VOTORFI-223665 format. One record per atom (N, C-alpha, C, CB): residue number from 1; x, y, z. Coordinates in Angstrom, 3 decimals, padded with zeros to 6 digits. Glycine has a CB too. Example, Ala and Ser with C-alpha at 12.3 -4.5 7.8 and 13.67 -1.06 7.14 Angstrom:
node num:1	xx:013.190	yy:-005.690	zz:007.800 .
node num:1	xx:012.300	yy:-004.500	zz:007.800 .
node num:1	xx:013.200	yy:-003.300	zz:007.800 .
node num:1	xx:011.308	yy:-004.473	zz:009.046 .
node num:2	xx:012.850	yy:-002.250	zz:007.080 .
node num:2	xx:013.670	yy:-001.060	zz:007.140 .
node num:2	xx:012.900	yy:000.030	zz:007.870 .
node num:2	xx:014.084	yy:-000.598	zz:005.725 .
//
This chain:
node num:1	xx:000.861	yy:-001.051	zz:000.084 .
node num:1	xx:-000.023	yy:-000.008	zz:-000.023 .
node num:1	xx:000.746	yy:001.115	zz:000.277 .
node num:1	xx:-001.192	yy:-000.128	zz:000.801 .
node num:2	xx:000.536	yy:002.142	zz:-000.674 .
node num:2	xx:001.435	yy:003.514	zz:-000.802 .
node num:2	xx:001.059	yy:004.304	zz:000.423 .
node num:2	xx:001.110	yy:004.481	zz:-002.252 .
node num:3	xx:002.000	yy:005.073	zz:000.553 .
node num:3	xx:001.786	yy:006.157	zz:001.628 .
node num:3	xx:000.518	yy:007.059	zz:001.435 .
node num:3	xx:003.036	yy:007.104	zz:001.655 .
node num:4	xx:-000.001	yy:007.375	zz:000.288 .
node num:4	xx:-001.201	yy:008.098	zz:000.055 .
node num:4	xx:-002.216	yy:007.194	zz:000.393 .
node num:4	xx:-001.354	yy:008.624	zz:-001.320 .
node num:5	xx:-002.184	yy:005.804	zz:000.035 .
node num:5	xx:-003.267	yy:004.816	zz:000.177 .
node num:5	xx:-003.405	yy:004.743	zz:001.634 .
node num:5	xx:-002.974	yy:003.388	zz:-000.496 .
node num:6	xx:-002.138	yy:004.814	zz:002.573 .
node num:6	xx:-002.216	yy:004.664	zz:003.980 .
node num:6	xx:-002.966	yy:005.550	zz:004.649 .
node num:6	xx:-001.070	yy:004.684	zz:004.523 .
node num:7	xx:-002.613	yy:006.835	zz:004.137 .
node num:7	xx:-003.351	yy:008.267	zz:004.471 .
node num:7	xx:-004.880	yy:008.086	zz:004.498 .
node num:7	xx:-003.002	yy:009.464	zz:003.292 .
node num:8	xx:-005.316	yy:007.724	zz:003.213 .
node num:8	xx:-006.834	yy:007.602	zz:002.823 .
node num:8	xx:-007.662	yy:006.726	zz:003.782 .
node num:8	xx:-006.981	yy:006.969	zz:001.368 .
node num:9	xx:-006.862	yy:005.415	zz:004.079 .
node num:9	xx:-007.370	yy:004.522	zz:004.723 .
node num:9	xx:-007.386	yy:004.814	zz:006.215 .
node num:9	xx:-006.765	yy:003.421	zz:004.376 .
node num:10	xx:-006.658	yy:005.653	zz:006.686 .
node num:10	xx:-006.565	yy:006.303	zz:008.224 .
node num:10	xx:-007.796	yy:007.281	zz:008.081 .
node num:10	xx:-004.916	yy:007.239	zz:008.657 .
node num:11	xx:-007.736	yy:008.205	zz:007.199 .
node num:11	xx:-008.814	yy:009.033	zz:007.253 .
node num:11	xx:-010.443	yy:008.270	zz:007.246 .
node num:11	xx:-008.566	yy:009.973	zz:006.022 .
node num:12	xx:-010.535	yy:007.244	zz:006.354 .
node num:12	xx:-011.694	yy:006.587	zz:006.239 .
node num:12	xx:-012.237	yy:005.909	zz:007.822 .
node num:12	xx:-011.408	yy:005.476	zz:005.068 .
node num:13	xx:-011.216	yy:005.418	zz:008.306 .
node num:13	xx:-011.015	yy:004.696	zz:009.621 .
node num:13	xx:-011.658	yy:005.945	zz:010.717 .
node num:13	xx:-009.134	yy:004.232	zz:009.899 .
node num:14	xx:-010.820	yy:007.076	zz:010.693 .
node num:14	xx:-011.297	yy:007.963	zz:011.632 .
node num:14	xx:-012.614	yy:008.703	zz:011.258 .
node num:14	xx:-010.256	yy:008.892	zz:011.893 .
node num:15	xx:-012.736	yy:008.824	zz:010.090 .
node num:15	xx:-014.322	yy:009.514	zz:009.778 .
node num:15	xx:-015.306	yy:008.154	zz:010.109 .
node num:15	xx:-014.576	yy:010.157	zz:007.768 .
node num:16	xx:-015.139	yy:007.252	zz:010.109 .
node num:16	xx:-016.156	yy:006.221	zz:010.729 .
node num:16	xx:-016.149	yy:006.072	zz:012.202 .
node num:16	xx:-015.907	yy:004.841	zz:010.192 .
node num:17	xx:-015.328	yy:006.351	zz:012.758 .
node num:17	xx:-015.300	yy:006.280	zz:014.220 .
node num:17	xx:-015.777	yy:007.788	zz:014.979 .
node num:17	xx:-013.711	yy:005.843	zz:014.635 .
node num:18	xx:-015.597	yy:008.752	zz:013.893 .
node num:18	xx:-015.923	yy:010.138	zz:014.411 .
node num:18	xx:-017.748	yy:010.234	zz:014.374 .
node num:18	xx:-015.063	yy:011.432	zz:013.269 .
node num:19	xx:-018.155	yy:010.380	zz:015.584 .
node num:19	xx:-019.572	yy:010.459	zz:015.466 .
node num:19	xx:-020.013	yy:011.545	zz:014.548 .
node num:19	xx:-020.170	yy:010.645	zz:016.772 .
node num:20	xx:-021.330	yy:011.268	zz:014.096 .
node num:20	xx:-021.961	yy:011.974	zz:013.069 .
node num:20	xx:-022.702	yy:013.039	zz:014.013 .
node num:20	xx:-022.943	yy:011.008	zz:012.062 .
node num:21	xx:-022.795	yy:014.317	zz:013.628 .
node num:21	xx:-023.340	yy:015.375	zz:014.448 .
node num:21	xx:-024.568	yy:015.043	zz:014.770 .
node num:21	xx:-023.343	yy:016.642	zz:013.877 .
node num:22	xx:-025.231	yy:014.889	zz:016.049 .
node num:22	xx:-026.602	yy:014.626	zz:016.510 .
node num:22	xx:-026.762	yy:013.385	zz:017.046 .
node num:22	xx:-027.545	yy:014.762	zz:015.515 .
node num:23	xx:-025.871	yy:012.463	zz:016.768 .
node num:23	xx:-026.073	yy:011.149	zz:017.036 .
node num:23	xx:-025.271	yy:010.397	zz:018.509 .
node num:23	xx:-025.612	yy:010.511	zz:015.690 .
node num:24	xx:-024.043	yy:011.019	zz:018.465 .
node num:24	xx:-023.368	yy:010.481	zz:019.788 .
node num:24	xx:-022.604	yy:011.965	zz:020.135 .
node num:24	xx:-022.145	yy:008.920	zz:019.528 .
node num:25	xx:-023.285	yy:012.326	zz:021.210 .
node num:25	xx:-022.674	yy:013.674	zz:021.751 .
node num:25	xx:-022.142	yy:013.493	zz:023.294 .
node num:25	xx:-023.884	yy:014.921	zz:021.706 .
node num:26	xx:-021.090	yy:013.796	zz:023.453 .
node num:26	xx:-020.528	yy:013.714	zz:024.569 .
node num:26	xx:-021.237	yy:014.479	zz:025.726 .
node num:26	xx:-019.272	yy:014.094	zz:024.360 .
node num:27	xx:-021.736	yy:013.972	zz:026.841 .
node num:27	xx:-022.509	yy:014.986	zz:027.991 .
node num:27	xx:-021.623	yy:015.747	zz:028.748 .
node num:27	xx:-023.363	yy:014.215	zz:029.101 .
node num:28	xx:-021.636	yy:016.742	zz:028.946 .
node num:28	xx:-020.662	yy:017.897	zz:029.731 .
node num:28	xx:-020.923	yy:017.808	zz:031.012 .
node num:28	xx:-020.870	yy:019.449	zz:029.358 .
node num:29	xx:-020.045	yy:017.239	zz:031.875 .
node num:29	xx:-020.302	yy:016.911	zz:033.261 .
node num:29	xx:-020.009	yy:018.438	zz:034.039 .
node num:29	xx:-019.223	yy:015.545	zz:033.801 .
node num:30	xx:-020.821	yy:018.323	zz:035.191 .
node num:30	xx:-020.435	yy:019.597	zz:035.958 .
node num:30	xx:-018.931	yy:019.809	zz:036.441 .
node num:30	xx:-021.293	yy:019.643	zz:037.201 .
node num:31	xx:-018.483	yy:020.833	zz:036.897 .
node num:31	xx:-017.192	yy:020.974	zz:037.395 .
node num:31	xx:-017.175	yy:020.132	zz:038.545 .
node num:31	xx:-016.808	yy:022.369	zz:037.690 .
node num:32	xx:-016.166	yy:019.387	zz:038.938 .
node num:32	xx:-016.200	yy:018.625	zz:040.197 .
node num:32	xx:-015.229	yy:019.128	zz:040.965 .
node num:32	xx:-016.035	yy:017.193	zz:040.075 .
node num:33	xx:-015.449	yy:019.928	zz:042.015 .
node num:33	xx:-014.760	yy:020.803	zz:042.960 .
node num:33	xx:-014.668	yy:020.033	zz:044.327 .
node num:33	xx:-015.539	yy:022.216	zz:043.113 .
node num:34	xx:-015.507	yy:019.076	zz:044.390 .
node num:34	xx:-015.460	yy:018.302	zz:045.895 .
node num:34	xx:-014.141	yy:017.143	zz:045.489 .
node num:34	xx:-017.347	yy:017.322	zz:046.407 .
node num:35	xx:-013.334	yy:017.259	zz:046.455 .
node num:35	xx:-012.357	yy:016.384	zz:046.400 .
node num:35	xx:-012.722	yy:014.887	zz:046.593 .
node num:35	xx:-011.458	yy:016.794	zz:047.302 .
node num:36	xx:-012.330	yy:013.960	zz:045.962 .
node num:36	xx:-012.742	yy:012.493	zz:046.086 .
node num:36	xx:-012.878	yy:011.934	zz:047.268 .
node num:36	xx:-011.932	yy:011.687	zz:045.499 .
node num:37	xx:-012.019	yy:012.396	zz:048.060 .
node num:37	xx:-011.987	yy:011.750	zz:049.548 .
node num:37	xx:-013.249	yy:012.308	zz:050.328 .
node num:37	xx:-010.509	yy:012.189	zz:050.436 .
node num:38	xx:-013.647	yy:013.576	zz:049.902 .
node num:38	xx:-015.007	yy:014.167	zz:050.708 .
node num:38	xx:-016.093	yy:013.658	zz:049.965 .
node num:38	xx:-015.175	yy:015.877	zz:050.789 .
node num:39	xx:-016.196	yy:013.126	zz:048.769 .
node num:39	xx:-017.239	yy:012.261	zz:048.253 .
node num:39	xx:-017.469	yy:011.119	zz:048.833 .
node num:39	xx:-017.071	yy:011.965	zz:047.068 .
node num:40	xx:-016.154	yy:010.288	zz:048.883 .
node num:40	xx:-015.844	yy:009.183	zz:049.400 .
node num:40	xx:-016.585	yy:008.796	zz:050.922 .
node num:40	xx:-014.403	yy:009.262	zz:049.417 .
node num:41	xx:-016.011	yy:009.926	zz:051.582 .
node num:41	xx:-016.395	yy:009.863	zz:053.063 .
node num:41	xx:-017.901	yy:009.977	zz:053.181 .
node num:41	xx:-015.697	yy:011.039	zz:053.922 .
node num:42	xx:-018.528	yy:010.967	zz:052.373 .
node num:42	xx:-019.752	yy:011.256	zz:052.430 .
node num:42	xx:-020.581	yy:009.840	zz:051.924 .
node num:42	xx:-019.962	yy:012.574	zz:051.585 .
node num:43	xx:-020.132	yy:009.253	zz:051.172 .
node num:43	xx:-020.773	yy:008.025	zz:050.549 .
node num:43	xx:-020.722	yy:006.945	zz:051.567 .
node num:43	xx:-020.045	yy:007.548	zz:049.204 .
node num:44	xx:-019.580	yy:006.802	zz:052.149 .
node num:44	xx:-019.232	yy:005.931	zz:053.350 .
node num:44	xx:-020.197	yy:005.828	zz:054.524 .
node num:44	xx:-017.989	yy:006.405	zz:053.907 .
node num:45	xx:-020.390	yy:007.185	zz:054.876 .
node num:45	xx:-021.133	yy:007.228	zz:056.041 .
node num:45	xx:-022.579	yy:007.293	zz:055.640 .
node num:45	xx:-020.718	yy:008.374	zz:056.912 .
node num:46	xx:-023.009	yy:007.497	zz:054.244 .
node num:46	xx:-024.522	yy:007.239	zz:053.742 .
node num:46	xx:-024.649	yy:005.846	zz:053.883 .
node num:46	xx:-024.885	yy:007.684	zz:052.173 .
node num:47	xx:-023.800	yy:004.913	zz:053.577 .
node num:47	xx:-023.980	yy:003.616	zz:053.403 .
node num:47	xx:-024.052	yy:003.048	zz:054.610 .
node num:47	xx:-023.074	yy:003.053	zz:052.645 .
node num:48	xx:-023.277	yy:003.610	zz:055.693 .
node num:48	xx:-023.209	yy:002.818	zz:056.862 .
node num:48	xx:-024.510	yy:003.274	zz:057.606 .
node num:48	xx:-021.813	yy:003.038	zz:057.706 .
node num:49	xx:-025.396	yy:004.205	zz:057.237 .
node num:49	xx:-026.784	yy:004.441	zz:057.690 .
node num:49	xx:-027.808	yy:003.678	zz:056.790 .
node num:49	xx:-027.096	yy:005.987	zz:057.675 .
node num:50	xx:-027.802	yy:003.443	zz:055.634 .
node num:50	xx:-028.711	yy:003.049	zz:054.673 .
node num:50	xx:-028.514	yy:001.639	zz:054.047 .
node num:50	xx:-028.688	yy:004.029	zz:053.675 .
node num:51	xx:-027.377	yy:001.267	zz:054.502 .
node num:51	xx:-027.227	yy:-000.387	zz:054.061 .
node num:51	xx:-026.101	yy:-000.352	zz:053.094 .
node num:51	xx:-028.692	yy:-001.141	zz:053.243 .
node num:52	xx:-025.463	yy:-001.722	zz:053.045 .
node num:52	xx:-024.206	yy:-001.894	zz:052.125 .
node num:52	xx:-024.443	yy:-002.578	zz:051.039 .
node num:52	xx:-023.106	yy:-002.545	zz:052.714 .
node num:53	xx:-025.543	yy:-002.130	zz:050.275 .
node num:53	xx:-025.962	yy:-002.612	zz:049.218 .
node num:53	xx:-025.354	yy:-001.569	zz:047.690 .
node num:53	xx:-027.601	yy:-002.703	zz:049.528 .
node num:54	xx:-025.396	yy:-002.401	zz:046.648 .
node num:54	xx:-024.924	yy:-001.595	zz:045.414 .
node num:54	xx:-026.104	yy:-000.500	zz:045.065 .
node num:54	xx:-024.640	yy:-002.673	zz:044.046 .
node num:55	xx:-027.357	yy:-000.919	zz:045.186 .
node num:55	xx:-028.584	yy:000.042	zz:044.860 .
node num:55	xx:-028.057	yy:001.165	zz:045.998 .
node num:55	xx:-030.416	yy:-000.732	zz:045.159 .
node num:56	xx:-027.828	yy:000.784	zz:047.253 .
node num:56	xx:-027.491	yy:002.005	zz:048.104 .
node num:56	xx:-026.075	yy:003.007	zz:047.795 .
node num:56	xx:-027.349	yy:001.394	zz:049.567 .
node num:57	xx:-025.284	yy:002.177	zz:047.311 .
node num:57	xx:-024.172	yy:002.862	zz:046.876 .
node num:57	xx:-024.433	yy:004.014	zz:045.661 .
node num:57	xx:-023.208	yy:001.776	zz:046.435 .
node num:58	xx:-025.285	yy:003.489	zz:044.858 .
node num:58	xx:-025.776	yy:004.438	zz:043.593 .
node num:58	xx:-026.515	yy:005.645	zz:044.197 .
node num:58	xx:-026.878	yy:003.607	zz:042.483 .
node num:59	xx:-027.383	yy:005.027	zz:045.095 .
node num:59	xx:-028.376	yy:006.230	zz:045.659 .
node num:59	xx:-027.381	yy:007.283	zz:046.533 .
node num:59	xx:-029.745	yy:005.511	zz:046.816 .
node num:60	xx:-026.381	yy:007.159	zz:047.442 .
node num:60	xx:-025.354	yy:007.781	zz:048.099 .
node num:60	xx:-024.577	yy:008.593	zz:047.162 .
node num:60	xx:-024.540	yy:006.838	zz:048.774 .
node num:61	xx:-024.302	yy:007.965	zz:046.118 .
node num:61	xx:-023.349	yy:008.399	zz:045.197 .
node num:61	xx:-024.061	yy:009.755	zz:044.561 .
node num:61	xx:-022.989	yy:007.178	zz:044.085 .
node num:62	xx:-025.256	yy:009.357	zz:043.940 .
node num:62	xx:-026.219	yy:010.417	zz:043.504 .
node num:62	xx:-026.300	yy:011.543	zz:044.312 .
node num:62	xx:-027.509	yy:009.936	zz:043.402 .
node num:63	xx:-026.613	yy:011.067	zz:045.628 .
node num:63	xx:-026.907	yy:012.376	zz:046.404 .
node num:63	xx:-025.900	yy:013.237	zz:046.845 .
node num:63	xx:-027.566	yy:012.124	zz:047.521 .
node num:64	xx:-024.434	yy:012.785	zz:046.845 .
node num:64	xx:-023.166	yy:013.761	zz:046.799 .
node num:64	xx:-023.204	yy:014.409	zz:045.713 .
node num:64	xx:-021.825	yy:013.162	zz:046.861 .
node num:65	xx:-023.320	yy:013.960	zz:044.644 .
node num:65	xx:-023.526	yy:014.578	zz:043.344 .
node num:65	xx:-024.491	yy:015.617	zz:043.355 .
node num:65	xx:-023.914	yy:013.635	zz:042.377 .
node num:66	xx:-025.709	yy:015.660	zz:043.846 .
node num:66	xx:-026.632	yy:016.291	zz:043.862 .
node num:66	xx:-026.292	yy:018.098	zz:044.846 .
node num:66	xx:-027.685	yy:015.139	zz:044.436 .
node num:67	xx:-025.747	yy:017.150	zz:046.080 .
node num:67	xx:-025.286	yy:018.386	zz:046.983 .
node num:67	xx:-024.024	yy:019.028	zz:046.252 .
node num:67	xx:-024.841	yy:017.880	zz:048.626 .
node num:68	xx:-023.323	yy:018.589	zz:045.759 .
node num:68	xx:-022.143	yy:019.207	zz:045.069 .
node num:68	xx:-022.643	yy:020.170	zz:044.034 .
node num:68	xx:-021.216	yy:018.123	zz:044.395 .
node num:69	xx:-023.795	yy:019.775	zz:043.540 .
node num:69	xx:-024.247	yy:021.008	zz:042.220 .
node num:69	xx:-025.220	yy:022.215	zz:042.979 .
node num:69	xx:-025.451	yy:020.108	zz:040.679 .
node num:70	xx:-025.480	yy:021.704	zz:044.440 .
node num:70	xx:-026.387	yy:022.802	zz:044.797 .
node num:70	xx:-025.112	yy:023.689	zz:045.631 .
node num:70	xx:-027.940	yy:022.240	zz:045.833 .
node num:71	xx:-024.319	yy:023.202	zz:046.263 .
node num:71	xx:-023.363	yy:023.843	zz:047.199 .
node num:71	xx:-021.747	yy:023.731	zz:047.136 .
node num:71	xx:-023.730	yy:023.352	zz:048.430 .
node num:72	xx:-021.318	yy:025.117	zz:047.053 .
node num:72	xx:-019.699	yy:024.868	zz:046.781 .
node num:72	xx:-019.001	yy:024.236	zz:047.909 .
node num:72	xx:-018.893	yy:026.243	zz:046.510 .
node num:73	xx:-018.031	yy:023.761	zz:047.522 .
node num:73	xx:-017.118	yy:022.696	zz:048.637 .
node num:73	xx:-016.874	yy:023.784	zz:049.696 .
node num:73	xx:-015.368	yy:021.907	zz:047.969 .
node num:74	xx:-016.451	yy:024.447	zz:049.629 .
node num:74	xx:-015.949	yy:025.641	zz:050.522 .
node num:74	xx:-017.043	yy:025.977	zz:051.496 .
node num:74	xx:-015.574	yy:026.991	zz:049.644 .
node num:75	xx:-018.246	yy:025.893	zz:051.097 .
node num:75	xx:-019.340	yy:025.983	zz:052.253 .
node num:75	xx:-020.036	yy:024.583	zz:052.851 .
node num:75	xx:-020.561	yy:026.879	zz:051.657 .
node num:76	xx:-019.657	yy:023.507	zz:052.022 .
node num:76	xx:-019.789	yy:021.974	zz:052.532 .
node num:76	xx:-018.734	yy:022.023	zz:053.658 .
node num:76	xx:-019.414	yy:020.676	zz:051.275 .
node num:77	xx:-017.638	yy:022.416	zz:053.243 .
node num:77	xx:-016.669	yy:022.110	zz:054.578 .
node num:77	xx:-016.635	yy:022.786	zz:055.334 .
node num:77	xx:-015.476	yy:021.970	zz:054.539 .
node num:78	xx:-017.020	yy:024.223	zz:055.540 .
node num:78	xx:-017.457	yy:025.141	zz:056.368 .
node num:78	xx:-018.614	yy:024.366	zz:057.334 .
node num:78	xx:-017.970	yy:026.394	zz:055.500 .
node num:79	xx:-019.742	yy:024.012	zz:056.721 .
node num:79	xx:-020.684	yy:023.598	zz:057.624 .
node num:79	xx:-020.432	yy:022.300	zz:058.373 .
node num:79	xx:-021.857	yy:023.521	zz:056.958 .
node num:80	xx:-019.421	yy:021.342	zz:057.700 .
node num:80	xx:-019.053	yy:020.269	zz:058.242 .
node num:80	xx:-018.260	yy:020.244	zz:059.442 .
node num:80	xx:-018.531	yy:019.680	zz:057.411 .
node num:81	xx:-017.172	yy:021.223	zz:059.231 .
node num:81	xx:-016.480	yy:022.007	zz:060.241 .
node num:81	xx:-017.190	yy:022.255	zz:061.217 .
node num:81	xx:-016.004	yy:023.131	zz:059.863 .
node num:82	xx:-018.340	yy:023.259	zz:061.200 .
node num:82	xx:-019.102	yy:023.688	zz:062.299 .
node num:82	xx:-019.846	yy:022.714	zz:063.313 .
node num:82	xx:-020.010	yy:024.485	zz:061.757 .
node num:83	xx:-020.243	yy:021.622	zz:062.342 .
node num:83	xx:-021.149	yy:020.382	zz:063.210 .
node num:83	xx:-019.919	yy:019.665	zz:063.817 .
node num:83	xx:-022.254	yy:019.122	zz:062.107 .
node num:84	xx:-018.858	yy:019.555	zz:063.348 .
node num:84	xx:-017.787	yy:018.491	zz:064.107 .
node num:84	xx:-017.475	yy:019.514	zz:065.326 .
node num:84	xx:-016.139	yy:017.957	zz:063.048 .
node num:85	xx:-017.363	yy:020.696	zz:065.219 .
node num:85	xx:-016.692	yy:021.622	zz:066.447 .
node num:85	xx:-017.969	yy:021.656	zz:067.362 .
node num:85	xx:-016.090	yy:023.401	zz:065.947 .
node num:86	xx:-018.886	yy:021.834	zz:066.911 .
node num:86	xx:-020.146	yy:021.907	zz:067.655 .
node num:86	xx:-020.670	yy:020.848	zz:068.603 .
node num:86	xx:-021.079	yy:022.051	zz:066.765 .
node num:87	xx:-020.268	yy:019.316	zz:067.918 .
node num:87	xx:-020.648	yy:018.437	zz:068.794 .
node num:87	xx:-019.682	yy:017.962	zz:070.184 .
node num:87	xx:-020.916	yy:017.393	zz:067.940 .
node num:88	xx:-018.546	yy:019.120	zz:070.202 .
node num:88	xx:-017.797	yy:018.939	zz:071.589 .
node num:88	xx:-018.594	yy:019.461	zz:072.743 .
node num:88	xx:-016.397	yy:019.701	zz:071.609 .
node num:89	xx:-019.374	yy:020.652	zz:072.476 .
node num:89	xx:-019.981	yy:021.172	zz:073.517 .
node num:89	xx:-019.374	yy:022.044	zz:074.497 .
node num:89	xx:-020.420	yy:020.281	zz:074.070 .
node num:90	xx:-019.958	yy:022.896	zz:075.117 .
node num:90	xx:-019.061	yy:023.482	zz:076.100 .
node num:90	xx:-019.146	yy:025.228	zz:075.670 .
node num:90	xx:-017.359	yy:022.694	zz:075.948 .
node num:91	xx:-018.404	yy:025.850	zz:076.544 .
node num:91	xx:-018.317	yy:027.468	zz:076.420 .
node num:91	xx:-017.563	yy:027.676	zz:074.981 .
node num:91	xx:-017.333	yy:028.256	zz:077.829 .
node num:92	xx:-016.629	yy:026.886	zz:074.691 .
node num:92	xx:-015.574	yy:027.217	zz:073.653 .
node num:92	xx:-016.172	yy:026.949	zz:072.417 .
node num:92	xx:-014.253	yy:026.428	zz:073.781 .
node num:93	xx:-017.277	yy:026.560	zz:072.290 .
node num:93	xx:-018.096	yy:026.248	zz:070.916 .
node num:93	xx:-019.228	yy:026.955	zz:070.785 .
node num:93	xx:-018.539	yy:024.845	zz:070.749 .
node num:94	xx:-019.545	yy:027.896	zz:071.727 .
node num:94	xx:-020.606	yy:028.747	zz:071.529 .
node num:94	xx:-020.791	yy:029.629	zz:070.321 .
node num:94	xx:-020.610	yy:029.479	zz:072.523 .
node num:95	xx:-019.595	yy:029.977	zz:070.023 .
node num:95	xx:-019.741	yy:030.705	zz:068.626 .
node num:95	xx:-020.298	yy:029.964	zz:067.547 .
node num:95	xx:-018.463	yy:031.158	zz:068.117 .
node num:96	xx:-020.450	yy:028.686	zz:067.390 .
node num:96	xx:-020.725	yy:027.958	zz:066.360 .
node num:96	xx:-022.636	yy:027.818	zz:066.444 .
node num:96	xx:-019.728	yy:026.459	zz:066.518 .
node num:97	xx:-022.950	yy:028.707	zz:067.432 .
node num:97	xx:-024.663	yy:028.592	zz:067.446 .
node num:97	xx:-025.078	yy:030.280	zz:067.208 .
node num:97	xx:-025.414	yy:027.854	zz:069.293 .
node num:98	xx:-024.054	yy:030.991	zz:066.839 .
node num:98	xx:-024.534	yy:032.292	zz:066.235 .
node num:98	xx:-025.261	yy:032.139	zz:065.245 .
node num:98	xx:-023.610	yy:033.134	zz:065.832 .
node num:99	xx:-026.091	yy:032.857	zz:064.609 .
node num:99	xx:-027.103	yy:032.686	zz:063.456 .
node num:99	xx:-026.319	yy:032.498	zz:062.169 .
node num:99	xx:-028.104	yy:033.977	zz:063.309 .
node num:100	xx:-025.429	yy:033.486	zz:062.157 .
node num:100	xx:-024.826	yy:033.203	zz:060.728 .
node num:100	xx:-024.096	yy:032.001	zz:060.498 .
node num:100	xx:-023.916	yy:034.219	zz:060.342 .
node num:101	xx:-023.428	yy:031.251	zz:061.631 .
node num:101	xx:-023.039	yy:029.934	zz:061.416 .
node num:101	xx:-024.229	yy:028.953	zz:061.374 .
node num:101	xx:-022.084	yy:029.557	zz:062.452 .
node num:102	xx:-025.131	yy:029.293	zz:061.912 .
node num:102	xx:-026.295	yy:028.351	zz:061.757 .
node num:102	xx:-026.823	yy:028.253	zz:060.558 .
node num:102	xx:-027.322	yy:028.634	zz:062.540 .
node num:103	xx:-026.847	yy:029.447	zz:059.880 .
node num:103	xx:-027.496	yy:029.645	zz:058.640 .
node num:103	xx:-026.307	yy:028.414	zz:057.738 .
node num:103	xx:-027.514	yy:031.625	zz:058.095 .
node num:104	xx:-025.182	yy:028.499	zz:057.720 .
node num:104	xx:-024.490	yy:027.774	zz:057.193 .
node num:104	xx:-024.618	yy:026.233	zz:057.091 .
node num:104	xx:-023.596	yy:028.115	zz:057.626 .
node num:105	xx:-024.986	yy:025.776	zz:058.300 .
node num:105	xx:-025.301	yy:024.322	zz:058.567 .
node num:105	xx:-026.814	yy:024.146	zz:057.872 .
node num:105	xx:-025.276	yy:023.954	zz:060.343 .
node num:106	xx:-027.467	yy:025.139	zz:058.213 .
node num:106	xx:-029.042	yy:024.972	zz:057.327 .
node num:106	xx:-028.979	yy:024.887	zz:055.772 .
node num:106	xx:-030.077	yy:026.383	zz:057.580 .
node num:107	xx:-027.825	yy:025.752	zz:055.346 .
node num:107	xx:-027.701	yy:025.507	zz:054.009 .
node num:107	xx:-027.166	yy:024.433	zz:053.373 .
node num:107	xx:-027.174	yy:026.318	zz:053.594 .
node num:108	xx:-026.654	yy:023.586	zz:054.239 .
node num:108	xx:-025.797	yy:022.344	zz:053.800 .
node num:108	xx:-026.813	yy:021.199	zz:053.954 .
node num:108	xx:-024.357	yy:022.074	zz:054.774 .
node num:109	xx:-027.806	yy:021.496	zz:055.219 .
node num:109	xx:-028.691	yy:020.286	zz:055.443 .
node num:109	xx:-029.897	yy:020.373	zz:054.423 .
node num:109	xx:-029.249	yy:020.234	zz:057.016 .
node num:110	xx:-030.183	yy:021.645	zz:053.789 .
node num:110	xx:-031.043	yy:021.830	zz:053.082 .
node num:110	xx:-030.565	yy:020.880	zz:051.346 .
node num:110	xx:-031.211	yy:023.516	zz:053.194 .
node num:111	xx:-029.198	yy:021.125	zz:051.282 .
node num:111	xx:-028.838	yy:020.535	zz:050.068 .
node num:111	xx:-028.850	yy:019.042	zz:050.281 .
node num:111	xx:-027.497	yy:021.044	zz:049.581 .
node num:112	xx:-028.679	yy:018.668	zz:051.546 .
node num:112	xx:-028.810	yy:017.172	zz:051.686 .
node num:112	xx:-029.859	yy:016.768	zz:051.620 .
node num:112	xx:-028.407	yy:016.631	zz:052.686 .
node num:113	xx:-031.269	yy:017.253	zz:052.053 .
node num:113	xx:-032.369	yy:017.034	zz:051.935 .
node num:113	xx:-032.887	yy:017.011	zz:050.441 .
node num:113	xx:-032.902	yy:017.844	zz:052.728 .
node num:114	xx:-032.312	yy:017.935	zz:049.685 .
node num:114	xx:-032.551	yy:017.916	zz:048.259 .
node num:114	xx:-031.856	yy:016.686	zz:047.516 .
node num:114	xx:-032.049	yy:019.251	zz:047.671 .
node num:115	xx:-030.725	yy:016.401	zz:047.947 .
node num:115	xx:-030.005	yy:014.912	zz:047.388 .
node num:115	xx:-030.925	yy:013.831	zz:047.706 .
node num:115	xx:-028.470	yy:014.485	zz:048.151 .
node num:116	xx:-031.342	yy:013.823	zz:049.009 .
node num:116	xx:-031.979	yy:012.900	zz:049.218 .
node num:116	xx:-033.389	yy:012.323	zz:048.514 .
node num:116	xx:-032.027	yy:013.121	zz:050.261 .
node num:117	xx:-033.986	yy:013.647	zz:048.494 .
node num:117	xx:-035.296	yy:013.614	zz:047.438 .
node num:117	xx:-035.141	yy:013.173	zz:046.216 .
node num:117	xx:-035.877	yy:014.862	zz:047.159 .
node num:118	xx:-034.108	yy:013.575	zz:045.825 .
node num:118	xx:-033.735	yy:013.277	zz:044.083 .
node num:118	xx:-033.312	yy:011.885	zz:043.809 .
node num:118	xx:-032.387	yy:014.230	zz:043.470 .
node num:119	xx:-032.669	yy:011.444	zz:044.824 .
node num:119	xx:-031.833	yy:010.066	zz:044.785 .
node num:119	xx:-032.645	yy:008.707	zz:045.463 .
node num:119	xx:-030.343	yy:010.331	zz:045.710 .
node num:120	xx:-033.332	yy:008.948	zz:046.604 .
node num:120	xx:-033.562	yy:008.042	zz:047.206 .
node num:120	xx:-035.203	yy:007.655	zz:047.291 .
node num:120	xx:-032.896	yy:008.300	zz:048.317 .
//
């Protein structure tokens, strides 16, 4: 086969493998700003509460994806930190109870509820 023949053959193979407009379109995924470990931690905890089945894995994964679509990671992380610190109790954590901090927790919980409603 000549060099020109090889180029034509490659062009035909490439053209055959290239999707025709409207037939195979790649789905654009949302930006994944949540670190994998944060997503995995959420799914692990969700499965611990809801069961260790494949179905629950899919639902929990869907749920964190929904949360990520509604709440930027920085806000999620801040609310998780507030909840963690608030669990310690005592006077040193009283600042976690002020309205601005409680609003951050409420925003995260709203996103979690939305994830549960859409996925479970």
